[in-house]
LODO-651800 format. One record per residue: residue number from 1; residue in one letter; x, y, z of N, C-alpha, C in turn. Coordinates in Angstrom, 2 decimals, always signed. Atoms other than C-alpha are relative to their C-alpha. Example, Ala and Ser with C-alpha at 12.3 -4.5 7.8 and 13.67 -1.06 7.14 Angstrom:
<nodes>
- i:aa:n.c1:n.c2:n.c3:ca.c1:ca.c2:ca.c3:c.c1:c.c2:c.c3
- 1:a:+0.89:-1.19:+0.00:+12.30:-4.50:+7.80:+0.90:+1.20:+0.00
- 2:s:-0.82:-1.19:-0.06:+13.67:-1.06:+7.14:-0.77:+1.09:+0.73
</nodes>
This chain:
<nodes>
- i:aa:n.c1:n.c2:n.c3:ca.c1:ca.c2:ca.c3:c.c1:c.c2:c.c3
- 1:m:+0.35:-0.26:-1.44:+7.91:+20.13:+3.23:-0.97:+0.92:+0.03
- 2:s:+1.32:-0.61:-0.13:+4.50:+21.50:+4.30:+0.54:+1.11:+0.98
- 3:n:-0.13:-1.11:-1.41:+6.20:+23.53:+7.42:-1.36:+0.11:+0.97
- 4:l:+1.25:-0.24:-0.87:+3.21:+22.48:+9.34:+0.51:+0.20:+1.61
- 5:l:-0.28:-0.59:-1.39:+5.22:+23.04:+12.62:+0.96:+0.96:-0.02
- 6:e:-0.77:-1.18:-0.06:+7.05:+25.91:+11.50:+0.01:+0.83:+1.12
- 7:g:+0.05:-0.69:-1.11:+8.46:+27.90:+14.32:-0.48:-0.66:+1.40
- 8:k:-0.04:+0.61:-1.24:+7.86:+25.31:+16.97:+1.17:-0.68:+0.35
- 9:t:-1.34:+0.96:-0.71:+10.57:+23.73:+19.40:-0.47:-1.02:+0.73
- 10:a:-0.06:+1.04:-0.23:+10.41:+20.27:+19.88:+0.99:-0.76:+0.99
- 11:l:-0.74:+1.15:-1.25:+12.03:+17.99:+23.00:-0.11:-1.21:-0.28
- 12:v:-0.24:+1.48:+0.56:+12.74:+14.61:+21.98:+0.47:-0.89:+0.96
- 13:l:-0.81:+1.09:-0.75:+13.62:+11.98:+24.69:-0.30:-1.24:-0.28
- 14:g:+0.22:+1.73:+0.38:+14.46:+8.55:+23.55:+0.63:-0.18:-1.30
- 15:v:-0.52:+0.47:+1.20:+16.12:+8.88:+20.39:+1.20:-0.83:-0.17
- 16:a:-1.32:+0.65:-0.27:+18.49:+5.94:+21.15:+0.46:-0.41:-1.29
- 17:n:-0.37:+0.63:+1.13:+18.92:+4.68:+17.48:-0.98:+0.54:-0.82
- 18:r:+0.82:-0.61:+0.93:+17.68:+5.39:+14.12:-1.27:-0.93:-0.60
- 19:w:+1.12:+0.78:-0.09:+15.22:+2.52:+14.25:-1.33:+0.20:+0.80
- 20:s:+0.79:-0.25:-0.97:+13.43:+3.91:+17.26:-1.34:+0.82:-0.47
- 21:l:+1.33:-1.01:+0.36:+9.97:+5.43:+17.53:+0.35:+1.28:+0.16
- 22:a:-0.26:-1.05:-0.06:+11.41:+8.53:+18.79:+0.97:+0.63:-1.15
- 23:h:-1.03:-0.44:+1.19:+13.98:+8.89:+15.88:-1.17:+0.32:-1.13
- 24:a:+1.12:-0.25:+0.80:+10.49:+8.42:+13.68:-0.35:+1.48:-0.02
- 25:i:+0.70:-1.23:-0.49:+8.97:+11.19:+15.50:+0.76:+1.11:-0.15
- 26:a:-0.87:-1.08:+0.17:+11.97:+13.44:+15.30:-0.09:+0.54:-1.37
- 27:e:+0.13:+0.04:+1.32:+12.04:+12.92:+11.60:-1.38:+0.66:-0.65
- 28:a:+1.12:-0.60:+0.37:+8.71:+13.80:+11.19:-0.07:+1.42:+0.29
- 29:f:-0.19:-1.39:-0.83:+8.80:+16.92:+13.46:+1.21:+0.93:-1.02
- 30:r:-1.20:-0.83:+0.83:+12.27:+18.11:+11.19:-0.69:+0.25:-1.30
- 31:r:+0.92:+0.03:+1.25:+10.24:+17.44:+8.04:-0.91:+1.29:+0.01
- 32:e:+1.00:-1.17:-0.21:+7.66:+19.74:+9.09:+0.12:+1.19:+0.48
- 33:g:-0.50:-1.18:+0.01:+9.65:+22.40:+9.86:+0.49:+0.50:+1.54
- 34:a:+0.07:-0.13:-1.37:+10.10:+22.41:+13.67:+1.68:-0.27:+0.51
- 35:k:-1.29:-0.18:-0.58:+13.20:+23.05:+15.65:-0.02:-1.57:+1.12
- 36:l:-0.10:+0.81:-1.00:+14.66:+20.08:+17.53:+1.08:-0.19:+1.20
- 37:i:-0.87:+0.07:-1.18:+16.01:+19.53:+21.13:+0.20:-1.67:-0.07
- 38:l:-0.04:+1.51:-0.38:+17.33:+15.92:+21.73:+0.42:-0.17:+1.39
- 39:t:-0.68:+0.37:-1.18:+18.39:+14.27:+24.85:+0.65:-1.45:+0.01
- 40:y:-0.51:+1.11:-0.06:+20.52:+11.44:+25.87:+0.36:-0.36:+1.40
- 41:q:-0.07:+0.54:-1.01:+21.44:+9.26:+28.73:+1.42:-0.81:+0.30
- 42:g:-1.01:+0.44:-0.27:+24.86:+9.07:+30.00:+1.05:+0.04:-1.38
- 43:d:-0.93:-0.18:+0.85:+28.40:+8.85:+28.22:-0.21:-1.42:-1.33
- 44:r:+0.12:+1.08:+0.85:+27.36:+5.51:+26.55:-0.85:+0.28:-1.16
- 45:q:+0.85:-0.31:+1.21:+24.55:+7.09:+24.31:+0.42:+1.04:-0.38
- 46:k:-0.25:-1.60:+0.42:+26.21:+10.62:+23.93:+0.51:-0.22:-1.57
- 47:l:-0.38:-0.18:+1.29:+28.02:+10.06:+20.77:-0.87:-0.76:-1.31
- 48:t:+0.93:+0.58:+0.94:+25.33:+8.05:+19.08:-1.11:+0.81:-0.07
- 49:v:+0.90:-0.69:+0.28:+22.79:+10.36:+19.65:+0.67:+1.49:-0.43
- 50:e:-0.41:-0.97:+0.76:+24.89:+13.26:+18.88:+0.03:+0.00:-1.42
- 51:e:-0.24:+0.44:+1.46:+25.52:+11.78:+15.49:-1.50:+0.13:-0.65
- 52:l:+1.41:+0.13:+0.56:+21.82:+11.06:+14.95:-0.71:+1.49:+0.14
- 53:g:+0.36:-1.26:-0.18:+21.26:+14.80:+16.16:+0.66:+0.98:-1.16
- 54:a:-0.57:-0.83:+1.27:+23.61:+16.06:+13.33:-0.66:-0.40:-1.06
- 55:a:+0.88:+0.20:+1.21:+21.74:+14.06:+10.79:-1.32:+0.66:+0.16
- 56:l:+1.13:-0.40:+0.07:+18.49:+15.14:+11.95:-0.02:+1.71:-0.22
- 57:g:+0.12:-1.51:-0.34:+19.47:+18.96:+12.37:-0.32:+0.48:+0.98
- 58:a:+0.27:-0.41:-1.18:+19.11:+19.20:+15.83:+0.53:+1.21:+0.35
- 59:a:-0.74:-1.13:-0.35:+19.76:+22.60:+17.50:+1.05:-0.29:+1.13
- 60:r:-0.50:+0.40:-0.85:+20.76:+21.03:+20.68:+0.01:-1.72:+0.27
- 61:v:+0.30:+1.61:-0.54:+21.51:+17.44:+22.34:+0.65:+0.18:+1.33
- 62:l:-0.07:-0.60:-1.65:+21.40:+17.54:+26.20:+0.09:-1.33:+0.68
- 63:n:-0.08:+0.95:-1.00:+22.36:+14.94:+28.54:-0.85:+0.00:+1.15
- 64:c:+1.19:+0.30:-0.88:+19.48:+13.80:+30.77:-0.36:-1.27:+0.29
- 65:d:+0.02:+1.28:-0.59:+19.22:+10.79:+33.15:-1.65:+0.42:+0.67
- 66:v:+1.27:-0.29:-0.30:+15.27:+10.96:+33.45:-0.44:-0.34:+1.96
- 67:t:-0.11:+0.42:-1.72:+16.01:+9.34:+37.49:+0.53:+0.80:+0.85
- 68:n:-0.64:-0.57:-0.78:+18.24:+11.98:+38.29:-0.31:+1.54:+0.03
- 69:d:+0.40:-1.37:-0.11:+16.91:+15.05:+39.72:+1.07:+1.08:-0.32
- 70:e:-1.12:-0.76:+0.20:+20.29:+16.85:+39.15:+0.06:+0.37:-1.30
- 71:d:+0.35:+0.07:+1.66:+19.92:+16.07:+35.53:-1.15:+0.90:-0.56
- 72:l:+1.28:-0.74:+0.36:+16.34:+17.35:+35.31:+0.16:+1.59:+0.42
- 73:d:-0.06:-1.46:-0.38:+17.38:+20.86:+37.17:+0.80:+0.44:-1.24
- 74:r:-0.79:-0.62:+1.32:+20.16:+21.12:+34.37:-0.83:+0.39:-1.20
- 75:l:+0.78:+0.18:+1.11:+17.46:+20.16:+31.60:-0.84:+1.22:+0.16
- 76:t:+0.66:-1.24:-0.25:+15.37:+23.05:+33.17:+0.68:+0.86:-0.56
- 77:a:-1.09:-1.07:+0.17:+18.19:+25.47:+33.12:+0.08:+0.27:-1.74
- 78:a:-0.48:-0.04:+1.31:+19.18:+24.65:+29.48:-1.52:+0.20:-1.03
- 79:l:+0.84:-0.27:+0.83:+15.48:+24.75:+28.03:-0.32:+1.60:+0.38
- 80:e:+0.09:-1.47:-0.23:+15.10:+28.37:+29.77:+0.96:+0.75:-0.84
- 81:e:-1.00:-0.68:+0.86:+17.92:+29.40:+27.57:-0.81:+0.23:-1.58
- 82:e:+0.75:-0.21:+1.00:+15.60:+28.59:+24.60:-1.36:+0.92:+0.26
- 83:g:+0.99:-0.93:+0.11:+12.84:+30.73:+25.90:-1.40:-0.62:+0.11
- 84:h:+1.37:+0.41:+0.42:+9.97:+28.67:+24.80:+0.24:-1.81:-0.29
- 85:v:+0.17:+1.28:+0.60:+9.02:+24.82:+24.24:-1.38:-0.30:-0.64
- 86:d:+1.44:+0.08:+0.57:+6.04:+23.79:+22.20:-0.59:-1.36:+0.23
- 87:t:+0.39:+1.21:-0.35:+6.25:+20.02:+22.52:+0.96:-0.82:+0.86
- 88:m:-1.16:+0.81:-0.30:+8.08:+17.39:+24.60:-0.78:-1.55:-0.15
- 89:v:+0.50:+1.44:+0.31:+7.77:+13.52:+23.25:+1.09:-0.88:+1.06
- 90:h:-0.83:+0.89:-0.68:+8.59:+10.95:+25.99:-0.10:-1.16:-0.75
- 91:s:-0.34:+1.09:+0.48:+9.81:+7.95:+24.39:+1.06:-1.04:+0.95
- 92:i:-0.81:+0.69:-0.95:+11.34:+6.28:+27.57:-0.41:-1.24:+0.63
- 93:a:+0.40:+0.77:-1.02:+10.91:+2.88:+29.14:+1.00:-0.95:-0.07
- 94:f:-0.77:+0.97:-0.20:+12.88:+0.07:+30.55:-0.28:-0.66:+1.08
- 95:a:+0.23:+1.25:-0.75:+12.31:-3.12:+32.56:+1.37:-0.67:+0.03
- 96:n:-1.01:+0.69:+0.00:+14.92:-5.50:+33.81:-0.20:-1.41:-1.23
- 97:r:+0.38:+0.99:+1.07:+15.23:-8.22:+31.03:-0.63:-1.35:+0.84
- 98:e:+0.44:+1.52:-0.66:+14.66:-11.32:+33.70:-1.33:+0.37:+0.53
- 99:d:+1.40:+0.07:-0.54:+11.43:-9.59:+34.91:-0.93:+0.17:-1.68
- 100:l:+1.06:+0.36:+1.48:+9.91:-9.82:+30.90:+0.39:-1.36:-0.07
- 101:a:+0.00:+1.32:+0.68:+11.23:-13.19:+30.83:-1.05:-0.97:+0.59
- 102:r:+0.59:+0.85:-0.76:+9.54:-14.54:+33.90:-1.43:+0.19:-0.06
- 103:p:+1.12:-0.23:-0.23:+6.03:-14.99:+35.09:-0.27:+1.57:+0.67
- 104:f:+0.04:-1.48:-0.81:+4.77:-11.49:+36.22:-0.40:-0.38:+1.32
- 105:v:+0.02:+0.35:-1.41:+3.96:-13.12:+39.55:+1.35:+0.00:+0.59
- 106:e:-1.16:+0.37:-0.60:+7.53:-13.80:+40.04:+0.89:+1.69:+0.19
- 107:t:-0.64:-1.17:-0.08:+8.48:-9.76:+39.54:+0.73:+0.35:+1.34
- 108:s:-0.55:-0.42:-1.09:+10.84:-8.53:+42.00:-0.20:+1.27:+0.44
- 109:r:+0.54:-1.28:-0.03:+10.07:-5.53:+43.94:+0.99:+1.15:-0.54
- 110:a:-0.89:-0.88:+0.94:+13.19:-3.69:+42.75:-0.18:+0.10:-1.51
- 111:g:+0.05:-0.18:+1.12:+12.57:-4.34:+39.32:-1.63:+0.33:-0.51
- 112:y:+1.45:-0.61:-0.26:+8.69:-3.54:+39.69:+0.36:+1.79:+0.13
- 113:l:-0.16:-1.22:-0.34:+9.82:-0.21:+41.05:+0.78:+0.71:-1.27
- 114:l:-0.66:-1.00:+1.08:+12.47:+0.60:+38.41:-0.94:+0.29:-1.11
- 115:a:+0.86:+0.09:+1.49:+10.16:-0.41:+35.36:-0.99:+1.33:+0.42
- 116:q:+0.79:-1.22:-0.20:+7.37:+2.25:+37.19:+0.69:+1.21:+0.13
- 117:e:-0.61:-1.33:-0.13:+10.18:+4.92:+37.63:+0.35:+0.51:-1.33
- 118:v:-0.60:-0.27:+1.32:+11.74:+4.94:+34.34:-1.17:+0.10:-1.11
- 119:s:+0.87:+0.09:+1.29:+8.67:+4.20:+31.99:-1.09:+0.86:+0.51
- 120:s:+1.14:-1.00:-0.10:+5.89:+6.00:+33.88:+0.38:+1.35:+0.80
- 121:y:-0.21:-1.30:-0.50:+6.99:+8.45:+36.40:+0.94:+1.02:-0.39
- 122:s:-1.11:-0.89:+0.46:+9.55:+9.97:+34.53:-0.82:+0.99:-1.06
- 123:l:+0.90:-1.37:+0.93:+6.57:+11.62:+32.16:-0.17:+1.02:+0.83
- 124:v:+0.14:-1.09:-1.07:+5.49:+13.35:+35.36:+0.81:+0.66:+0.58
- 125:a:-1.46:-0.78:-0.75:+8.85:+14.58:+36.42:+0.39:+1.13:-1.57
- 126:v:-0.27:-0.85:+1.02:+9.58:+15.77:+32.86:-0.77:+0.93:-0.75
- 127:a:+1.06:-0.63:+0.02:+6.09:+17.01:+32.55:+0.39:+1.48:+0.76
- 128:r:+0.09:-1.25:-0.85:+6.67:+19.51:+35.37:+1.17:+0.63:-0.44
- 129:v:-1.61:-0.74:+0.40:+10.35:+20.64:+33.94:-0.78:+0.76:-1.55
- 130:v:+0.14:-0.34:+1.15:+8.66:+21.46:+30.47:-1.35:+0.77:-0.04
- 131:a:+1.26:-0.85:-0.10:+5.04:+22.92:+31.34:+0.39:+1.41:+0.12
- 132:p:+0.04:-1.51:-0.17:+6.26:+26.38:+32.56:+0.66:+0.57:-1.47
- 133:m:-0.50:-0.72:+1.59:+8.33:+26.92:+28.95:-1.10:-0.19:-0.73
- 134:m:+0.81:-0.06:+0.96:+5.12:+26.26:+27.19:-1.10:+1.22:+0.27
- 135:k:+0.95:-1.38:-0.48:+3.81:+29.81:+27.63:-0.96:+0.51:-0.74
- 136:e:+1.62:-0.11:+0.87:+1.25:+29.73:+24.93:-0.46:-1.10:-0.32
- 137:g:+0.34:+1.51:-0.06:+0.42:+26.14:+25.66:+0.76:-0.60:-0.72
- 138:g:-0.90:+0.97:+0.83:+1.73:+23.20:+24.11:-0.52:-1.40:+0.17
- 139:s:+0.22:+1.18:+0.07:+1.54:+19.59:+23.56:+1.21:-1.19:+0.46
- 140:i:-0.78:+1.06:-0.48:+3.07:+16.70:+25.64:-0.38:-1.13:-0.70
- 141:m:+0.62:+1.37:+0.40:+2.98:+13.14:+24.23:+0.90:-1.07:+0.42
- 142:t:-0.95:+0.93:-0.23:+4.25:+9.91:+25.01:-0.54:-1.49:-0.66
- 143:l:+0.33:+0.96:+0.82:+4.44:+6.41:+23.73:-0.54:-1.18:+1.03
- 144:t:+0.57:+1.01:-0.83:+2.52:+3.22:+25.02:-0.52:-1.23:-0.91
- 145:y:+0.38:+1.46:+1.08:+1.38:-0.27:+23.71:-1.26:-0.88:+0.67
- 146:l:+1.32:+0.87:-0.07:-1.71:-2.49:+23.62:+0.12:-0.89:+1.40
- 147:g:-0.34:+0.93:-1.23:-0.01:-4.50:+26.79:-0.73:+0.81:+1.19
- 148:a:+0.28:-0.74:-1.21:-1.10:-1.64:+28.90:-1.32:-0.30:+0.43
- 149:t:+1.25:+0.40:-0.29:-4.77:-2.91:+28.83:-0.31:-1.48:-0.35
- 150:r:+0.66:+1.57:+0.23:-4.61:-6.43:+27.87:+0.99:-0.70:+0.45
- 151:v:-1.31:+0.74:-0.28:-2.03:-9.16:+28.53:+0.33:-0.51:-1.27
- 152:v:-0.46:+0.21:+1.11:+0.37:-9.76:+26.15:+1.28:-0.72:+0.82
- 153:t:-1.18:+1.09:-0.50:+2.86:-12.68:+26.38:+1.29:+0.74:+0.22
- 154:n:-1.47:-0.52:-0.20:+6.50:-11.88:+27.91:+0.04:+1.56:+0.28
- 155:y:-0.34:-1.27:-0.15:+5.34:-8.10:+28.23:+0.03:+0.69:+1.65
- 156:n:+0.04:-0.04:-1.54:+4.84:-8.59:+32.16:-0.04:+1.46:+0.56
- 157:v:-0.25:-1.22:-0.92:+5.95:-5.86:+34.44:-0.17:+1.46:-1.28
- 158:m:-0.19:-1.49:+0.98:+6.51:-3.13:+31.42:-1.80:+0.10:-0.45
- 159:g:+1.22:-0.18:+0.38:+2.63:-3.81:+30.62:-0.86:+0.83:+1.11
- 160:v:+0.67:-0.72:-1.02:+1.95:-2.68:+34.05:+0.36:+1.32:+0.41
- 161:a:-0.31:-1.11:-0.03:+3.88:+0.20:+33.81:-0.48:+1.05:-0.82
- 162:k:+0.69:-0.68:+1.02:+2.47:+1.34:+30.78:-1.39:+0.19:+0.17
- 163:a:+1.57:-0.50:-0.42:-1.23:+1.32:+32.38:+0.24:+1.05:+0.58
- 164:a:+0.12:-1.00:-1.40:+0.07:+3.49:+35.13:+0.78:+1.36:-0.74
- 165:l:-0.15:-1.18:+0.99:+1.64:+5.69:+32.18:-1.14:+0.67:-0.84
- 166:e:+1.04:-0.12:+0.43:-1.64:+5.78:+30.50:-1.10:+1.08:+0.74
- 167:s:+0.49:-0.77:-0.74:-3.34:+7.00:+33.36:+0.68:+1.44:+0.52
- 168:s:-1.19:-1.17:+0.00:-0.66:+9.44:+34.13:-0.35:+1.35:-0.86
- 169:v:+0.13:-0.81:+1.40:-1.50:+11.07:+30.72:-1.58:+0.59:+0.33
- 170:r:+1.43:-0.74:+0.16:-5.29:+11.55:+31.54:+0.08:+1.03:+1.52
- 171:y:+0.27:-0.74:-1.54:-4.55:+13.06:+35.36:+1.10:+1.33:-0.62
- 172:l:-0.80:-0.86:+0.38:-1.67:+15.24:+33.36:-0.82:+0.82:-0.82
- 173:a:+0.78:-0.52:+0.97:-4.01:+16.20:+30.76:-1.29:+1.14:+1.16
- 174:a:+0.76:-0.85:-0.63:-6.63:+17.39:+33.55:+0.78:+1.14:+0.68
- 175:d:-0.48:-1.04:-0.53:-4.05:+19.34:+35.23:+0.53:+1.08:-0.79
- 176:l:-0.76:-0.75:+1.15:-2.33:+20.97:+32.52:-1.20:+0.69:-1.00
- 177:g:+0.86:-0.60:+1.00:-5.59:+21.79:+30.45:-0.01:+1.69:+0.02
- 178:p:+0.48:-1.24:-0.29:-6.20:+25.18:+32.09:+1.24:+1.00:-0.64
- 179:e:-1.00:-0.76:+0.21:-2.78:+26.36:+30.82:+0.32:-0.18:-1.79
- 180:n:-0.23:+0.68:+1.40:-3.39:+24.93:+27.28:+0.69:-0.69:-0.75
- 181:i:-1.09:+0.83:+0.13:-1.18:+22.27:+27.50:-0.84:-1.47:-0.12
- 182:r:+1.03:+1.25:+0.25:-2.73:+18.99:+25.83:+1.06:-1.08:+0.40
- 183:v:-0.84:+1.15:-0.09:-1.26:+15.39:+26.97:-0.43:-0.94:-0.58
- 184:n:+0.39:+0.85:+0.60:-1.47:+12.53:+24.62:+0.74:-1.07:+0.42
- 185:a:-0.63:+0.92:+0.43:-0.47:+8.98:+24.21:-0.11:-0.66:-1.24
- 186:i:+0.15:+0.57:+0.98:+0.23:+7.27:+21.04:+0.81:-1.52:+0.30
- 187:s:-0.35:+1.13:-0.09:-0.19:+3.56:+21.20:+0.53:-0.91:-1.27
- 188:a:-0.72:+0.41:+1.31:+2.04:+2.14:+18.52:-0.01:-1.65:-0.10
- 189:g:-0.25:+1.40:+0.27:+1.53:-1.50:+17.08:+1.55:-0.73:+0.24
- 190:p:-1.58:+0.23:+0.02:+4.51:-3.72:+17.31:+0.76:+0.26:-0.96
- 191:v:-0.66:-0.65:+0.98:+7.38:-2.67:+15.18:+1.50:-0.47:+0.15
- 192:k:-1.09:+0.78:-0.19:+10.74:-4.09:+14.70:+1.10:+1.21:+0.34
- 193:t:-0.62:-1.10:-0.74:+12.77:-1.66:+17.30:+1.00:-0.78:+0.46
- 194:l:-1.38:+0.97:-0.76:+16.30:-2.86:+19.28:-1.31:+0.09:+1.03
- 195:a:+0.92:+0.24:-1.25:+13.87:-2.32:+22.35:-1.26:-1.14:-0.07
- 196:a:+1.15:+1.57:+0.00:+11.03:-4.93:+20.91:+0.78:-1.15:-0.11
- 197:a:-0.55:+1.26:+0.00:+13.83:-7.26:+20.66:+0.25:-0.53:+1.27
- 198:g:+0.00:+0.73:-1.37:+14.01:-7.51:+24.16:-0.92:-0.95:+0.81
- 199:i:+1.32:+0.90:-0.06:+10.57:-9.22:+24.18:-0.13:-1.26:-0.26
- 200:g:+0.20:+1.34:+0.52:+10.34:-12.80:+24.16:-0.85:-0.24:-1.06
- 201:g:+1.21:+0.49:+0.95:+8.39:-14.30:+21.07:-0.38:+1.29:-0.58
- 202:f:+0.26:-1.31:+0.94:+8.48:-10.74:+19.46:-0.64:-0.46:-1.56
- 203:s:+0.39:+0.39:+1.23:+8.36:-12.62:+16.12:-1.14:-0.39:-0.39
- 204:s:+1.28:+0.81:+0.16:+5.45:-14.43:+16.85:-1.23:+0.88:+0.17
- 205:i:+1.16:-1.17:-0.03:+3.30:-11.08:+17.97:-0.07:+0.65:-1.29
- 206:l:+0.02:-0.82:+1.23:+4.45:-9.51:+14.93:-0.90:-0.48:-1.14
- 207:g:+0.74:+1.01:+0.92:+3.17:-12.52:+12.76:-1.70:+0.17:-0.02
- 208:v:+1.33:+0.08:-0.01:-0.19:-12.62:+14.34:-0.82:+1.40:-0.12
- 209:v:+0.75:-1.12:+0.45:-0.83:-8.90:+13.92:-0.09:+0.24:-1.36
- 210:r:+0.12:-0.03:+1.53:-0.04:-9.31:+10.26:-0.99:-0.70:-0.37
- 211:e:+1.18:+0.81:+0.26:-2.65:-12.01:+10.21:-1.23:+0.55:+0.43
- 212:k:+1.09:-0.23:-0.38:-5.13:-10.54:+12.18:-0.60:+1.43:-0.34
- 213:a:+0.18:-1.53:+0.14:-5.14:-6.82:+11.89:-1.01:+0.39:-1.01
- 214:p:+0.85:-0.03:+1.00:-7.77:-5.31:+9.76:+0.96:+0.31:-1.47
- 215:l:-0.63:-0.38:+0.80:-5.24:-3.61:+7.72:+0.98:-1.25:-0.74
- 216:r:-1.14:+1.06:+0.07:-3.13:-7.12:+7.48:+1.14:+0.28:-0.48
- 217:r:-1.61:-0.31:-0.06:+0.12:-5.62:+8.01:+0.49:+0.71:+1.34
- 218:a:-0.45:-0.59:-0.94:+2.14:-4.45:+10.83:+0.21:+1.57:-0.65
- 219:i:-0.51:-1.42:+0.53:+3.03:-0.66:+10.92:+1.22:+0.49:-0.29
- 220:e:-1.21:-0.31:+0.71:+5.67:+1.43:+9.78:+0.28:+0.88:+1.31
- 221:t:-0.17:-0.99:-1.03:+7.52:+3.62:+12.42:-0.29:+1.66:-0.57
- 222:s:+0.21:-1.26:+0.47:+7.11:+6.73:+9.92:-1.79:+0.31:+0.21
- 223:e:+1.28:-0.11:-0.25:+3.33:+6.17:+10.61:-0.25:+0.70:+1.49
- 224:v:+0.13:-0.63:-1.15:+3.67:+7.16:+14.32:+0.82:+1.31:+0.01
- 225:g:-0.90:-1.50:+0.29:+6.03:+9.99:+13.29:-1.25:+1.12:-0.58
- 226:d:+0.82:-1.37:+0.57:+3.15:+11.79:+11.34:-1.30:-0.20:+0.88
- 227:t:+1.11:+0.04:-1.02:+0.58:+11.15:+13.87:+0.54:+0.96:+1.33
- 228:a:-0.63:-0.82:-0.97:+2.92:+12.66:+16.63:+0.09:+1.70:-0.68
- 229:a:-0.09:-1.24:+0.71:+3.40:+15.73:+14.00:-1.60:+0.28:-0.06
- 230:f:+1.39:-0.18:-0.10:-0.52:+15.84:+13.82:-0.41:+0.52:+1.16
- 231:l:+0.29:-0.28:-1.45:-0.89:+15.95:+17.64:+0.34:+1.42:+0.28
- 232:l:-0.59:-1.27:+0.08:+1.67:+18.96:+17.70:-0.94:+0.92:-0.86
- 233:s:+0.50:-1.24:+1.21:+0.01:+20.89:+14.75:-1.37:+0.53:+0.67
- 234:h:+0.97:-0.88:-0.34:-2.79:+23.12:+15.00:-1.32:-0.91:-0.39
- 235:a:+1.09:+1.05:+0.60:-4.89:+20.23:+13.32:-0.43:-0.76:+1.41
- 236:g:+0.11:+0.63:-1.05:-4.53:+18.58:+16.70:-0.35:+0.65:+1.15
- 237:r:-0.30:-1.15:-1.26:-5.29:+21.71:+19.17:-1.51:-0.81:+0.80
- 238:g:+1.20:+0.40:-0.44:-8.80:+19.71:+20.19:+0.27:-1.09:+0.76
- 239:i:-0.20:+1.44:-0.47:-7.24:+16.46:+21.37:+0.81:-0.10:+1.18
- 240:t:-0.81:+0.26:-0.96:-6.30:+15.88:+24.84:-0.42:-1.30:+1.25
- 241:g:+0.43:+1.06:-0.85:-6.19:+12.81:+27.45:-0.22:-1.17:-0.72
- 242:e:+0.38:+0.99:+0.86:-6.33:+10.61:+24.87:+1.50:-1.16:-0.43
- 243:v:-1.29:+0.71:+0.59:-4.49:+7.62:+23.92:-0.62:-0.64:-1.42
- 244:i:-0.18:+0.09:+1.43:-3.99:+7.33:+19.86:-0.02:-1.37:-0.47
- 245:m:-0.36:+1.31:+0.61:-4.22:+3.73:+18.52:+0.75:+0.13:-1.33
- 246:v:-0.59:-0.02:+0.70:-1.68:+3.64:+15.93:+0.73:-1.69:-0.32
- 247:d:-0.17:+0.95:-0.02:-1.76:-0.02:+15.01:-0.18:-1.05:-1.02
- 248:a:+0.68:+0.51:+0.80:-3.26:-1.12:+11.90:-1.32:-0.45:+0.30
- 249:g:+1.53:+0.58:-0.32:-6.58:-1.71:+13.62:-0.02:-1.25:+1.04
- 250:y:+0.17:+1.50:-0.85:-5.33:-4.56:+15.64:-0.96:+0.11:+1.37
- 251:h:+0.61:+0.18:-1.73:-6.90:-3.62:+19.14:-1.53:+0.14:-0.17
- 252:i:+1.63:+0.31:+0.42:-10.39:-3.83:+17.48:-0.08:-1.52:+0.07
- 253:i:+0.44:+1.30:+0.36:-10.31:-7.49:+16.99:+0.17:-0.56:+1.40
- 254:g:+0.18:+1.15:-1.17:-11.44:-10.04:+19.77:+0.66:-1.30:-0.07
- 255:m:-0.74:+1.34:+0.19:-10.36:-13.39:+18.54:+0.69:-0.02:-1.33
</nodes>
């Protein structure tokens, strides 16, 4: 352990299972000496995230549905007890399965609004909670994907939500920069997670990346974790408003 993040407190939202990108980020933070606070959504996730939190040595595991203002108020109160927060990792996204399976033009109004609320607006809502806790500055980061800027088969409404998320990163960076709070996104290449399993043809997408990416391979979740640790550390102090690509270079390829 290099203790790159010693003395820092990290709030990580979205550690749903041990294959998730959020879990890889939490592992990297723990390795570098950060204090972890995890959240879960509702009773269905409670036991799983508590077990994961225990394995990660998390100081606290809190219930928070990011679409519920009362839950956000309770999160505020819990974080105030900590005294300060140095980083918040937003790794939350959701869209109805049917809205990922059918053409984008057939997206329902309710499905569109749900994807935007959970996948994009929630970053704004949680940033508003944590920013006052970052009394000496801090780092806010979220997870995005190439489908925000390019059409990816079966990504559909989630791609549009991620586009809004990336724009939110830039506006939040401008708003919070005077408080020395940096806001960035990590655009991870396709990786086998339970969330990815909901995207039709995911195996084909992974195969194309392995064939075409400059590094001729897909990424590992640990690479996303290491990038997040860098962004939180003193070494990342000059970076804000950016989308950091961690995709084995696939985004540079035209055809």
